[in-house]
C-alpha positions as CSV (number, residue, x, y, z in Angstrom):
1,M,-146.8,-18.5,36.6
2,L,-143.5,-17.7,38.2
3,L,-143.6,-14.0,39.3
4,T,-141.0,-12.3,41.3
5,L,-140.9,-9.0,43.0
6,D,-137.8,-6.9,43.6
7,L,-138.2,-5.5,47.2
8,S,-135.4,-3.0,46.5
9,D,-137.5,-1.5,43.6
10,A,-139.0,1.8,44.6
11,R,-142.2,1.2,42.5
12,P,-145.3,0.2,44.4
13,L,-145.9,-3.5,44.7
14,H,-149.1,-3.4,42.6
15,E,-147.1,-1.9,39.7
16,Q,-144.5,-4.6,40.0
17,V,-147.2,-7.3,40.0
18,A,-148.9,-5.7,37.0
19,G,-145.6,-5.5,35.1
20,A,-144.7,-9.1,35.9
21,I,-148.1,-10.3,34.6
22,R,-147.7,-8.1,31.5
23,R,-144.4,-9.7,30.8
24,A,-145.8,-13.2,31.2
25,I,-148.5,-12.3,28.7
26,S,-146.2,-10.7,26.2
27,D,-143.6,-13.5,26.3
28,G,-146.3,-16.1,25.7
29,S,-146.5,-17.7,29.1
30,Y,-150.2,-16.8,29.1
31,G,-152.3,-16.3,26.0
32,P,-155.8,-15.2,25.2
33,G,-158.3,-17.5,27.0
34,D,-155.8,-18.7,29.6
35,R,-156.9,-18.3,33.3
36,L,-154.7,-16.8,35.9
37,P,-154.3,-18.2,39.4
38,S,-156.6,-16.6,41.9
39,A,-155.6,-13.3,43.5
40,R,-155.3,-15.1,46.8
41,D,-153.0,-17.7,45.4
42,L,-150.8,-15.1,43.7
43,A,-150.6,-13.1,46.9
44,D,-149.7,-16.1,48.9
45,A,-147.0,-17.1,46.4
46,L,-145.5,-13.5,46.4
47,G,-145.9,-13.0,50.1
48,I,-148.0,-9.9,49.7
49,N,-151.6,-8.8,50.5
50,A,-154.4,-10.0,48.2
51,N,-155.7,-6.5,47.8
52,T,-152.3,-5.5,46.3
53,V,-152.7,-8.3,43.7
54,L,-156.3,-7.3,43.0
55,R,-155.2,-3.7,42.4
56,A,-152.7,-4.9,39.8
57,L,-155.3,-7.2,38.1
58,R,-157.8,-4.3,37.9
59,E,-155.2,-2.1,36.3
60,L,-154.6,-4.9,33.7
61,R,-158.3,-5.3,33.2
62,D,-158.6,-1.5,32.5
63,E,-155.8,-1.8,29.9
64,G,-157.9,-4.5,28.1
65,L,-155.5,-7.4,28.9
66,L,-157.7,-9.3,31.5
67,E,-161.3,-10.1,31.9
68,F,-163.0,-10.8,35.2
69,R,-165.9,-13.3,35.2
70,R,-167.9,-14.2,38.2
71,G,-167.4,-17.9,38.9
72,R,-164.7,-18.3,36.2
73,G,-161.9,-16.1,37.6
74,V,-159.6,-13.9,35.7
75,S,-158.7,-14.7,32.1
76,V,-156.4,-13.2,29.5
77,V,-158.3,-11.5,26.7
78,G,-155.6,-9.5,25.0
79,Q,-152.0,-9.7,24.0
80,A,-149.6,-7.3,25.7
81,D,-148.1,-5.0,23.2
82,G,-145.3,-3.2,24.9
83,R,-144.8,-0.6,22.2
84,A,-148.4,0.3,22.0
85,L,-148.6,0.7,25.8
86,L,-145.5,2.9,25.8
87,V,-146.9,5.1,23.0
88,Q,-150.2,5.5,24.9
89,R,-148.3,6.4,28.1
90,A,-146.1,8.8,26.1
91,H,-149.1,10.6,24.8
92,E,-150.5,10.9,28.3
93,L,-147.2,12.2,29.6
94,L,-146.9,14.8,26.8
95,T,-150.5,16.0,27.5
96,E,-149.6,16.3,31.2
97,A,-146.4,18.1,30.4
98,R,-148.3,20.6,28.2
99,R,-150.6,21.3,31.1
100,Y,-147.6,22.4,33.1
101,G,-146.2,24.6,30.3
102,Y,-143.6,22.2,29.0
103,S,-143.1,21.6,25.3
104,R,-142.3,18.3,23.6
105,A,-138.6,19.3,23.4
106,D,-138.6,20.1,27.1
107,L,-140.0,16.6,27.8
108,I,-137.4,15.0,25.6
109,K,-134.7,16.8,27.4
110,I,-136.1,15.7,30.8
111,L,-136.2,12.0,29.5
112,E,-132.7,12.3,28.2
113,E,-131.5,13.5,31.6
114,L,-132.9,10.3,33.2
115,Q,-130.4,8.0,31.4
């Protein structure tokens, strides 16, 4: 697995690691049943702390993409579907916006301003 991090990216490192692994799964580099390198090996290759990698792996496990098995390591169990993930996050964002009194139209306007 060839993962790279962009040190100029403002996102936290664990989010960058999770995104890189998501891309590797969605582009077919890893498929269901494939084992990932250990967190320590990934951390060494990326030059970051193993806890940062573990945080990313736990996030992907919570999304249903990875499975942790004692003695067997971390395996891919799902296929990354970028659109489904974006739809889920969009629903969460809309719910959060409504909590703060913003409408769907307000949120769309905010997103358009980001371009």
